[in-house]
N, C-alpha and C positions, 0 to 999 in steps of 0.2 A: 452754211448749208449742211456741213458735216454734223453740226450740233442737232439740227432738226432731224436729220436722218437717224442719228443715234436715238433720239426720243421716240421716233416711230418704232424702232426695233424693240424698245423696252416695253412700251404700252401695248397690250394685246387689243385686238379689235373686238367689239361687242356684237352679238347677233350674227345675221347673215351678211353677205357682201352688199346686199341692196338696202341695208338698214332696217330690215323687218324686225319687229319686236322691240324697236328702240323708241323711247319716249319722243313724241313729235317735237318737243322743245330742244331735244339734243341736236336737231338738224342745224340750228343756228350756230353751233359750236364748230370750230375747225376740225378737220379730220383727226389731228393728233389728240384732240380732247375727247373724241368719241370712243373712248376705251371702256373697260368694265367698271370704271368709276361712275359715281352718280352724276346727274346733271348739275347738282349743286357744286360738286368738286370741279366740274368743268368750268362753271361760271367763276369759281374762286381763282382758277388758274388764269382765266382771261383778265379778271379784275386785277390780279397781281401784276400783269404785264401792261395794264392801262389800256386794254383794247376797247375801242369805242363800241363794239358790238355787244358788250355786256349790258349797256343801257337799253338797247333794242330788245334783247332777250328778256330782261326783267319786265319791260313794258308789255311784251307779248303775253307773258305769263299772267300779269295782272289783268289785262283786258280779257283773257280767256276765262279767268275765274269770275269776273264780273258778269260776263255773258251767261255763264252756266247758272249762276245764282239768280239772275233776272228771269231766265227761262223757267226755272223751278218755281219761282214765286208766281209767275203768270199761269203756270199749269195748275197750281193749287188754288188759285183765286178764281178759276173758270167755273161757271155754274155746273157744267157737265161733270166735272170731277167732284164737286161738292155733293151732287146727287149720288154719284157712284160710291163715295166714301160713306154717305149716310145709309145707302142700301146695304153695304157690306156690314156695317154695325148692326143693322136690324137682323141680318141673316145669322150673325154670331149669337145674338141674344134670343132668337126665336126658338120656340119649343121644337126639338128635333123630330117630333112626330105629332100627328093630328090626334090629340087625346079624345076628342069627341067621336071621331070615326072609329077608333079602336074600342071605345067604351060601348058604342052601339053594336059593334061586331061581337064583343064578348057577351052582351046581353042576349043577342039572338042565339048564340051557341048554347048559353045556359037555358034558354027557353026550350030549345030542341032536346036538351038533356033532362028536362023536367026538374030543374033545380028549385029549391024552395023560393018563395016569392021574395023574401028578405035576404037572399043570399048575397054575400059581398061580391063586388066586381073587381076584376084585375085588368089593368091597362098595361099590356106587355108589348114592348118593342125590342126584340133581341134579348139582351140581358137586363134591360131596364124594366122594372115592374112598379106600378103604382097601385096601391090597394084603396078601393073606394068603399067606405062603410058608412053606416049611420053614426050619429053622435053618441049612441049608447055604448059604443065599444071603448074599452080601456086598453091603452098601449103600455106594456111593461118596458123597462129599460133594456131587456134582452131582445126586444123586437116582437115579442108575442102579443097578439091582440085577442081580446075575449069579450063576450057579452053574456051576462047572466040572464037567462030566460026565466028561470025560477030559482030562488035561493032556498036551499034546504035548511034543516035544523040539526042540532047536535054539534059534535066536534069534527073538525077537519082531520084527515088522516095524517099520520106521522111516519117517519122512516121505520121500516120493519113491519108495519101493519099492511094487511092485505085489503085492497079495494075491489069491490065487485060493481061492475058498471056495464051499461049498454052504450054503444056508439054507432054512428054512421059516418063514414069517411067520404070526402069528396076531393076532386082535384080542382084546379083553377077554372076549368070549363063547366063546373057544376055537375059533372058526371059522378054518380055514386060508384065508389070503388070497393066498398065493403060495408057490411052491416051485421052486427050481432043479432039484431031483430030477425033478420032473414035466416041466420044460422040457427036460431032457436034457443040459444043459451048465452048468458052474459059472459064478459071477459073477467078473469081474475088475475091480478098481479100484485106483487109486493113493492111498495115504494122504497126507493133508495138503491135499487138494483139497476135502474135505468133500462129495464127490459120490459117494454110495454107492448100490448097486443102481440102475444108470443108468436114468434116465427115470421113476423111481418114488419115490425118496427123496432128500432133501437133509437129512441129519440128523447132527448132531454126536454124538448118543447112539450111533448105530450104529458110528461110527468109534472112539469111546471104548471101546465094548465089545469090539472086535476087536483093538485096538492092542497089548495085552499078551498076546495068545494066542501059542501056538507051533504050528508045523506039526504036523498030526496031532491037534490038540486039538479037543474039542467043548465048546461052552458054550451055555447058555441065558441070554439077556439080557432084562431088562424095562426098556423105555425110557419114562420119564415124558413127559407131553405137552410140557413145556417144552423137552425135548431132541429131540422128534420132528419130523416133517416138517410143513410148512404144510398146512392143510386146503384141499381143493379137488378138482375132478374129475380132476386128474392124479395124485392119490394114492389109496391104498386107503381112506382114512378120510373120513367125512362129518362128523365131530365130533372135537374134541380128546379123545383117550383114550390109555391106555397101549398100547404095542405089545410083543409077545413074539416073539423070534426064537431059533430053534435054529440054531447056526452050527457048521460043520465047516471048519476052516482046512486047506486042502490044501497050499499052497505059498506061499513068499515069493520074489519075484524082484527083482533089481536092474534099474534103468532108466537109460538114457542118451539124451540128445537127439542126434538125427542130422539133419544139414543137407546137402541136395543141391541145389546151385544156389539157386533161390528157394523150395525146398520144405524144410520142417522138421517133424520128428515125434519121438516118443519111442518107443524100442524097449526092451522088457523081456525079460529071459531069465534 
């Protein structure tokens, strides 16, 4: 008895006094084995002493494992669960928004804004945007889309040359946001500076769209947000979105730098 008392004093108790938080299989072990050691260690101690209860403990563990596995197999095999899992798979692969509804909504807004009949459509849901165009459009590696309405003649402009052109700018809703036709004079900019439509745009997409045009040509370009201007009060757009421009290239001019005394400028003709 003194030996047992000594063992109890050495092994600390686990959990609360009522055995809460202890593995249920630990209850088959004697009180001295219900220490902070694992259940497996308790079984080893009983087995080392030849205790008959170790056989009962192992049998209870095995039966519990079999019952849990059988219940799981029955649950997975039931028709209700099969339907539930199938529905879950369809939900994950289903389109997150109704494209047809959003397309019709965009078309109605464009009609109200009096957009051109062949204007591209934009299906937007949050930050996800899908552009719907005809097969005549060409997509560049940069993401720029364009359609040549009329191909001009002559040579395309090069860096350092000045291009003279008319344009009409639209947002995704087909609303006209700017037009040089209304202003009464075409725009003039030099290629290579990435400063197009002075005071309103700083966009590599616009320059890419006009670079391979020829004088007399007309083109519609669709500029993705990553190639568009920065968002702010100095631009047309309050949020990152696609821009659409109808461009008519009128002329290409050579430019030379002129220096007079301390004054220097660029003259194009």
